[in-house]
C-alpha positions as CSV (number, residue, x, y, z in Angstrom):
1,M,-47.0,32.1,7.3
2,H,-46.8,32.8,4.5
3,Y,-44.5,34.3,2.5
4,K,-46.3,36.1,4.6
5,K,-45.4,35.8,2.7
6,Q,-39.7,30.4,4.9
7,L,-34.2,26.5,4.9
8,A,-33.9,24.8,8.0
9,V,-33.1,27.5,10.8
10,V,-29.9,28.0,11.8
11,A,-28.6,28.4,15.4
12,V,-29.0,32.1,16.4
13,A,-25.3,31.8,17.5
14,A,-24.1,30.9,14.1
15,A,-25.8,33.9,12.6
16,V,-24.2,36.1,15.1
17,G,-20.9,34.9,14.4
18,L,-21.6,35.7,10.6
19,L,-22.1,39.1,11.8
20,A,-19.2,39.4,14.1
21,T,-16.6,38.2,11.5
22,G,-17.9,40.4,8.8
23,C,-19.5,38.6,6.0
24,S,-19.2,40.9,3.2
25,G,-15.6,40.9,3.7
26,G,-15.4,37.1,3.4
27,G,-13.5,35.8,0.4
28,G,-11.3,33.1,-0.7
29,T,-7.5,33.1,-1.3
30,S,-5.3,32.4,-4.2
31,S,-5.6,28.9,-3.7
32,G,-9.5,28.5,-2.7
33,P,-12.7,29.5,-3.9
34,V,-14.6,32.9,-3.2
35,E,-16.9,32.6,-0.4
36,L,-20.1,34.4,-0.5
37,S,-22.6,34.4,2.4
38,V,-26.5,34.7,1.9
39,W,-29.0,35.5,4.7
40,T,-32.7,34.9,4.3
41,G,-36.0,34.1,6.1
42,F,-37.1,31.1,4.1
43,T,-37.7,28.8,7.0
44,G,-41.0,27.3,5.7
45,G,-41.9,24.2,3.8
46,D,-40.5,25.6,0.7
47,A,-36.8,25.9,2.3
48,P,-35.6,23.1,0.9
49,G,-36.2,24.1,-2.8
50,Y,-33.9,27.2,-2.0
51,E,-31.4,25.2,-0.3
52,Q,-31.0,23.0,-3.5
53,I,-30.4,25.9,-5.7
54,V,-27.3,26.6,-3.4
55,K,-26.0,23.1,-3.3
56,D,-26.5,22.9,-7.0
57,F,-24.9,25.8,-7.7
58,N,-21.8,24.9,-5.3
59,A,-21.4,21.7,-7.2
60,S,-21.6,23.1,-10.7
61,Q,-18.2,25.3,-10.1
62,K,-15.1,25.6,-7.9
63,R,-14.7,29.2,-8.2
64,I,-17.1,30.4,-5.8
65,K,-18.8,28.7,-2.6
66,V,-22.0,30.0,-1.5
67,T,-23.2,29.6,2.2
68,M,-26.9,30.4,3.2
69,S,-28.4,30.9,6.6
70,A,-31.9,31.5,7.7
71,E,-33.7,33.0,10.4
72,P,-37.3,34.4,11.1
73,W,-38.0,37.4,8.7
74,D,-38.3,39.8,11.6
75,T,-34.8,38.7,12.7
76,I,-33.5,39.4,9.3
77,Q,-35.3,42.8,9.4
78,Q,-33.6,43.9,12.8
79,K,-30.2,42.5,12.0
80,L,-29.5,43.6,8.5
81,P,-30.0,47.4,8.0
82,S,-26.9,48.1,10.4
83,A,-25.0,44.7,9.2
84,W,-25.0,46.1,5.7
85,M,-24.2,49.7,6.9
86,T,-21.2,48.8,8.8
87,G,-20.0,46.4,6.0
88,Q,-20.3,43.3,8.7
89,G,-23.4,41.7,6.7
90,P,-23.8,39.2,4.0
91,D,-22.7,39.6,0.6
92,I,-26.2,38.8,-0.5
93,A,-29.7,39.0,1.3
94,A,-33.5,38.7,1.1
95,P,-34.1,41.7,3.3
96,A,-37.6,40.9,3.8
97,S,-40.8,39.2,2.3
98,D,-41.6,42.6,1.5
99,P,-40.5,43.5,-2.1
100,N,-41.2,47.3,-1.1
101,V,-38.6,47.3,1.6
102,I,-35.7,47.4,-1.1
103,A,-36.6,51.3,-1.5
104,Q,-35.2,51.8,2.1
105,Y,-32.1,49.9,1.0
106,V,-31.6,52.1,-1.9
107,K,-31.9,55.4,0.1
108,T,-29.4,54.5,2.3
109,K,-27.0,53.2,-0.5
110,S,-26.6,49.8,1.0
111,V,-27.3,47.7,-2.0
112,L,-25.3,47.6,-5.3
113,P,-27.1,48.2,-8.9
114,I,-27.3,45.0,-10.6
115,T,-25.3,45.0,-14.0
116,Q,-24.6,41.8,-15.3
117,T,-27.9,41.3,-17.1
118,G,-28.4,40.1,-20.5
119,S,-29.1,36.6,-22.2
120,G,-27.1,33.5,-21.5
121,D,-26.5,31.2,-18.4
122,T,-23.8,33.5,-16.8
123,K,-26.2,36.7,-17.1
124,I,-29.2,37.8,-15.0
125,N,-32.1,37.2,-17.8
126,V,-34.3,40.0,-16.7
127,D,-36.1,40.1,-20.3
128,D,-37.4,36.4,-19.1
129,F,-38.8,37.9,-15.9
130,A,-42.1,38.8,-15.2
131,P,-42.1,42.5,-16.2
132,A,-43.9,43.6,-12.8
133,L,-40.8,42.0,-11.0
134,V,-38.1,43.9,-13.2
135,D,-40.3,47.0,-12.2
136,E,-40.6,46.3,-8.6
137,F,-36.7,46.7,-8.1
138,T,-36.1,49.4,-10.5
139,Y,-35.6,52.6,-9.1
140,D,-34.0,55.7,-11.3
141,K,-33.6,53.2,-14.2
142,K,-31.3,51.0,-11.9
143,L,-32.0,47.4,-10.9
144,Y,-31.4,46.7,-7.3
145,A,-32.5,43.4,-6.6
146,V,-33.9,40.2,-8.3
147,P,-36.6,38.3,-7.4
148,A,-36.1,35.6,-5.2
149,N,-39.3,33.7,-6.2
150,Y,-42.8,34.6,-7.4
151,A,-45.7,33.1,-5.7
152,T,-49.7,33.7,-6.3
153,L,-52.3,32.9,-3.5
154,S,-54.8,30.2,-4.1
155,L,-57.6,28.7,-2.1
156,Y,-56.9,25.9,-0.1
157,Y,-60.1,23.8,1.1
158,N,-60.5,21.1,3.3
159,K,-62.3,18.4,1.2
160,A,-63.6,16.3,4.0
161,L,-65.5,19.4,5.6
162,F,-66.8,20.6,2.2
163,T,-68.1,16.8,1.5
164,A,-69.8,16.9,5.0
165,A,-71.2,20.2,4.5
166,G,-72.5,19.5,0.8
167,V,-70.5,22.2,-0.5
168,T,-68.6,22.5,-3.4
169,P,-65.3,24.7,-4.2
170,P,-66.3,28.1,-5.1
171,T,-66.0,29.8,-8.3
172,T,-67.2,33.3,-7.8
173,V,-67.0,35.6,-5.2
174,A,-70.6,35.1,-4.4
175,E,-70.2,31.5,-3.8
176,L,-66.8,32.2,-1.7
177,K,-68.9,34.3,0.5
178,E,-71.9,31.8,0.9
179,A,-69.6,29.0,1.5
180,A,-67.6,30.7,4.1
181,K,-71.1,31.1,5.9
182,K,-72.0,27.7,5.3
183,L,-69.0,25.9,6.6
184,T,-69.0,28.0,9.7
185,S,-70.4,25.5,12.2
186,G,-69.7,23.6,15.4
187,G,-66.2,25.5,16.2
188,T,-65.3,25.2,12.7
189,Y,-64.5,28.5,10.5
190,G,-65.5,28.6,7.3
191,L,-62.6,30.8,5.5
192,V,-60.1,31.6,8.1
193,L,-58.4,35.2,8.0
194,A,-55.3,36.5,9.4
195,D,-54.9,40.2,9.5
196,N,-51.3,40.7,10.8
197,N,-47.9,39.2,10.6
198,T,-48.8,37.6,7.1
199,I,-49.3,37.6,3.6
200,Q,-51.7,40.1,2.7
201,M,-55.1,38.4,1.9
202,W,-57.5,41.2,2.7
203,P,-56.1,43.2,-0.2
204,V,-57.3,40.2,-2.5
205,L,-60.6,40.5,-0.8
206,Q,-60.7,44.1,-1.6
207,W,-59.8,43.4,-5.4
208,L,-62.8,40.7,-5.5
209,E,-65.0,43.4,-4.8
210,G,-63.6,45.8,-7.3
211,G,-61.9,47.9,-4.5
212,D,-58.4,49.1,-3.7
213,I,-56.1,50.7,-1.2
214,V,-54.4,53.6,-3.2
215,D,-55.0,55.1,-6.4
216,S,-52.5,56.1,-9.4
217,K,-51.3,59.2,-7.2
218,N,-50.7,57.0,-4.3
219,C,-53.7,58.4,-2.4
220,S,-55.8,56.2,-0.2
221,V,-59.2,55.3,-1.8
222,L,-60.0,53.2,1.1
223,D,-62.8,56.1,2.4
224,S,-64.2,56.1,-1.0
225,Q,-67.7,54.7,-1.9
226,K,-66.2,52.0,-3.5
227,G,-63.3,51.3,-1.1
228,Q,-65.7,51.1,1.7
229,S,-68.0,48.7,-0.2
230,S,-65.4,46.7,-1.0
231,L,-64.4,45.9,2.7
232,K,-68.1,46.0,4.3
233,P,-69.2,42.5,3.0
234,W,-66.0,40.9,4.6
235,V,-65.9,42.8,7.9
236,D,-69.7,41.8,8.2
237,L,-68.9,38.2,7.7
238,V,-66.2,38.3,10.3
239,V,-68.2,40.5,12.7
240,N,-71.4,38.9,12.3
241,D,-71.2,35.7,10.8
242,K,-67.9,34.8,12.8
243,I,-66.4,33.0,9.7
244,S,-63.0,33.8,11.4
245,P,-61.5,34.5,14.6
246,V,-60.2,38.1,14.8
247,G,-56.7,39.1,15.2
248,L,-55.1,36.1,13.9
249,T,-51.3,35.8,12.7
250,G,-50.8,34.0,9.6
251,A,-49.1,31.1,11.7
252,E,-52.2,31.0,13.8
253,A,-54.6,30.8,10.8
254,D,-52.2,28.1,9.5
255,A,-52.5,26.1,12.7
256,L,-56.2,26.4,12.7
257,F,-56.6,25.1,8.8
258,S,-53.7,22.2,9.8
259,A,-56.0,21.3,12.7
260,G,-59.0,21.0,10.8
261,K,-60.9,23.6,12.3
262,A,-61.1,25.9,9.3
263,A,-62.4,24.7,6.1
264,M,-60.7,27.4,3.6
265,E,-57.9,29.8,3.7
266,I,-56.2,32.0,1.0
267,N,-52.5,31.0,1.0
268,G,-49.1,30.5,-1.1
269,P,-47.8,27.5,-2.5
270,W,-45.2,27.2,0.3
271,A,-48.1,26.2,2.6
272,A,-49.0,23.0,0.9
273,P,-46.5,20.6,2.4
274,G,-47.3,21.5,6.2
275,Y,-51.1,21.1,5.3
276,K,-50.3,17.4,3.7
277,K,-48.0,16.5,6.6
278,A,-50.9,17.6,9.0
279,G,-52.9,14.8,7.4
280,I,-55.5,17.3,5.8
281,D,-57.5,16.1,2.9
282,L,-56.5,19.0,1.0
283,G,-57.9,20.5,-2.3
284,I,-56.4,23.7,-3.9
285,V,-58.3,25.8,-6.2
286,S,-58.0,29.5,-8.0
287,V,-59.0,32.2,-6.0
288,P,-62.7,32.6,-7.5
289,L,-63.6,35.3,-10.0
290,D,-64.0,38.7,-8.8
291,S,-67.7,40.6,-9.1
292,A,-66.9,41.5,-12.6
293,G,-65.9,37.8,-13.6
294,K,-62.5,38.3,-13.9
295,P,-59.6,36.5,-12.2
296,V,-57.8,38.4,-9.5
297,T,-55.2,37.2,-6.6
298,L,-51.9,38.6,-4.9
299,G,-48.5,38.1,-6.5
300,S,-45.8,38.1,-4.1
301,T,-42.0,37.9,-4.2
302,A,-39.0,38.4,-2.2
303,P,-36.2,40.6,-3.3
304,L,-32.6,39.0,-3.4
305,A,-30.0,42.3,-3.3
306,I,-26.2,42.5,-2.7
307,S,-24.6,44.5,-0.1
308,A,-23.0,47.6,-1.4
309,K,-19.9,46.7,0.6
310,S,-19.5,43.1,-0.9
311,K,-15.7,42.5,-1.9
312,H,-17.3,40.0,-4.5
313,P,-19.9,41.9,-6.4
314,Q,-19.3,40.0,-9.8
315,E,-19.2,36.9,-8.3
316,A,-22.3,37.5,-6.1
317,Q,-24.2,38.6,-9.7
318,E,-23.0,35.2,-10.9
319,F,-24.8,33.3,-8.2
320,L,-27.8,35.4,-8.8
321,A,-27.6,34.7,-12.4
322,Y,-27.7,31.2,-11.1
323,W,-30.4,31.5,-8.8
324,T,-32.9,32.9,-11.3
325,G,-31.7,31.0,-14.3
326,K,-34.0,28.6,-16.3
327,T,-32.4,25.4,-15.0
328,A,-32.5,26.3,-11.3
329,Q,-36.3,27.9,-11.5
330,K,-37.8,24.6,-13.2
331,K,-36.1,22.6,-10.5
332,F,-37.7,24.8,-7.8
333,S,-40.9,25.0,-9.2
334,L,-41.2,21.2,-9.3
335,S,-40.1,20.9,-5.6
336,T,-41.9,23.7,-4.1
337,G,-45.1,24.2,-6.2
338,F,-44.2,27.9,-6.8
339,P,-45.1,29.3,-10.4
340,S,-41.9,30.1,-12.1
341,L,-40.8,33.7,-12.0
342,R,-39.7,33.0,-15.6
343,T,-42.0,33.9,-18.6
344,D,-40.0,31.3,-20.9
345,L,-41.0,28.7,-18.4
346,A,-44.9,29.3,-18.6
347,D,-45.4,26.5,-21.4
348,D,-43.3,24.0,-19.6
349,A,-44.9,20.7,-20.1
350,D,-43.4,19.4,-16.8
351,L,-44.6,22.6,-14.8
352,K,-47.9,22.4,-16.4
353,A,-48.2,18.7,-15.6
354,D,-47.7,19.3,-11.9
355,P,-50.8,19.5,-9.8
356,V,-49.9,22.0,-7.6
357,V,-47.8,24.2,-9.8
358,S,-50.4,24.4,-12.4
359,V,-52.9,25.7,-10.1
360,F,-50.4,28.7,-8.8
361,S,-49.2,29.3,-12.2
362,A,-52.5,29.4,-14.0
363,Q,-53.3,32.7,-11.7
364,V,-50.3,34.4,-12.8
365,P,-51.8,36.6,-15.5
366,G,-54.6,37.9,-12.9
367,S,-51.9,38.3,-10.2
368,R,-51.3,42.0,-8.7
369,L,-48.5,43.2,-6.2
370,Y,-49.5,44.7,-3.0
371,L,-48.6,48.7,-3.0
372,P,-46.1,48.4,-5.7
373,Q,-43.5,51.0,-5.5
374,V,-46.0,53.2,-3.4
375,P,-43.8,55.6,-1.1
376,N,-43.0,54.1,2.3
377,A,-45.2,50.9,1.4
378,T,-44.1,49.2,4.2
379,K,-45.3,51.4,6.5
380,V,-48.5,52.1,4.7
381,D,-49.1,48.4,5.4
382,S,-48.0,48.4,9.0
383,D,-49.3,51.5,10.1
384,G,-52.2,52.1,8.1
385,Y,-53.9,49.2,6.5
386,V,-53.0,46.4,9.0
387,P,-54.5,48.5,12.0
388,M,-57.4,49.3,9.9
389,I,-58.7,45.6,9.5
390,G,-57.9,44.9,13.1
391,T,-60.3,48.0,14.4
392,L,-62.9,47.3,11.7
393,T,-62.9,43.5,12.7
394,R,-63.5,44.4,16.2
395,G,-66.7,46.7,15.5
396,T,-65.4,49.8,14.7
397,P,-67.6,51.8,12.3
398,L,-66.4,51.5,8.7
399,A,-66.5,55.2,7.9
400,E,-64.4,55.9,11.1
401,G,-62.1,53.0,10.4
402,T,-61.3,54.0,6.7
403,Q,-61.2,57.8,7.3
404,S,-58.2,57.3,9.9
405,A,-56.5,55.0,7.8
406,T,-56.7,57.1,4.9
407,K,-55.4,60.1,6.9
408,T,-52.2,57.8,8.2
409,I,-51.7,56.6,4.4
410,D,-51.8,60.0,2.7
411,D,-49.3,61.2,5.3
412,L,-47.1,58.4,4.5
413,T,-47.2,58.6,0.7
414,G,-47.1,62.4,0.5
415,C,-50.3,62.6,-1.2
416,S,-51.5,65.9,-1.9
417,A,-54.4,65.4,-4.4
418,K,-57.0,65.6,-1.7
C-alpha cells in the first residue's frame, strides 16, 4: 500500500532483459542521445505522475533519453543489489520505499555521491528541499540520493459510514479512539490497521500517545513506561474492541476500506485515486492532534540514487535535477495529491487550492520520518518492530512483547547504553 509506502507494471521479461543487457552500460552513440535506465517500485495510483516526469524530461531536450520501468518493491529489492554490484543494473533506481535502505548501498559502494548541487534548473536544488530529506540521504557529509517524493499520512474516512453512525471526523486522539470503537459494528471495522508490508502507521499511533521506538542513542524505548503506555490503548482496541483485523498487509487493509468494510484508515496520497475509483464517499482530514494537542504524522520518502557503475553519471544527475525541480514537482503534486518535497512551493497558490494536496501539505510541519538514520533501520523494522506488533495484537502480554523487541532492536543498532 502504501508507499507503504506505486507506473504501470512492465512485464517481468522486459526487466530481466534490461538486467541481462547491462543497463548501467547503456548509452547513446555520437549520433544519438545518451540512454538512461531507471528502475522503481512505483506501481500504485500515483504511478502516472512519475511517468509524466520522464515524458516531460525526454520532451524537454534531445541529448538524453530516459526509460523507466516499474515492478513491485520486493522484486526491486531482490534484483538490485547484485545488479548494481555487477554493473548490470540500471543507471538510476529507487531501491525501496524505505529511505533507510540507502545506507546499505553506501556500505557496499554501489551508489555514487551526488555532486551537481546548487541553484538553477540544471542543478539539484538541495537548499530548497525539506531539510530532513537531505539529512536522511547524507552519509559522511556526502549526498547519496535525492527524494523521489515526499508524502505525509492523513486520515481517510468513509463519509457514508460516519453519517450513518452519527460520528464526525475526529480532531483529537481521544476522539479518534472513541470513533474507532463506535464505528466498529456489523462486520465493519472502525479503523483498519495494517501491521506488515505496509507504510508504517503503528509508529504514528505511538507518537499520538507521546511514545517512540528508539531514543537519541538509538536504544529501544519500547519497554519503557512511556513506550508501553503508548502501545497499550491501541493494542487493547484491536484485541478487545476488534476495531481492526489482526495481521493485515497494507494491500489487505486498503481492500477492506475500498469495499466499504472499514470506516477509517491512515494512509498516504497515493491511495486516494483507488478509493475514489472504488466508489467510496471519501473524506480526508489531518491525523488528529496528539495527546499534548500537537500535530504529528509520518513523513515518508523513497530515494532515487545513481549506480556507482553508471557510465553516465553527469547525465543521470541532470535527470535528477529535473525530477526534483520546481516545475516538475508542482505538476507532480497537482496530479497525485502529494505535498511538494520543495519548501519553495509551500505557499504556491495552486497547490494550496487543491483539496487533496492541501490536506497532505498542511501536515508537513508536524511530520516525522521513521527511524531516520538509525543503524540497521530496515532490520530494526522487519526483525524487531513489525514482529512485536504482530505478537501484541495476537495477545502476547505487553511487557513480554516489548522486552523481546527491545533486545532485538538494541542488538541491531549496537546500543550500549543499557
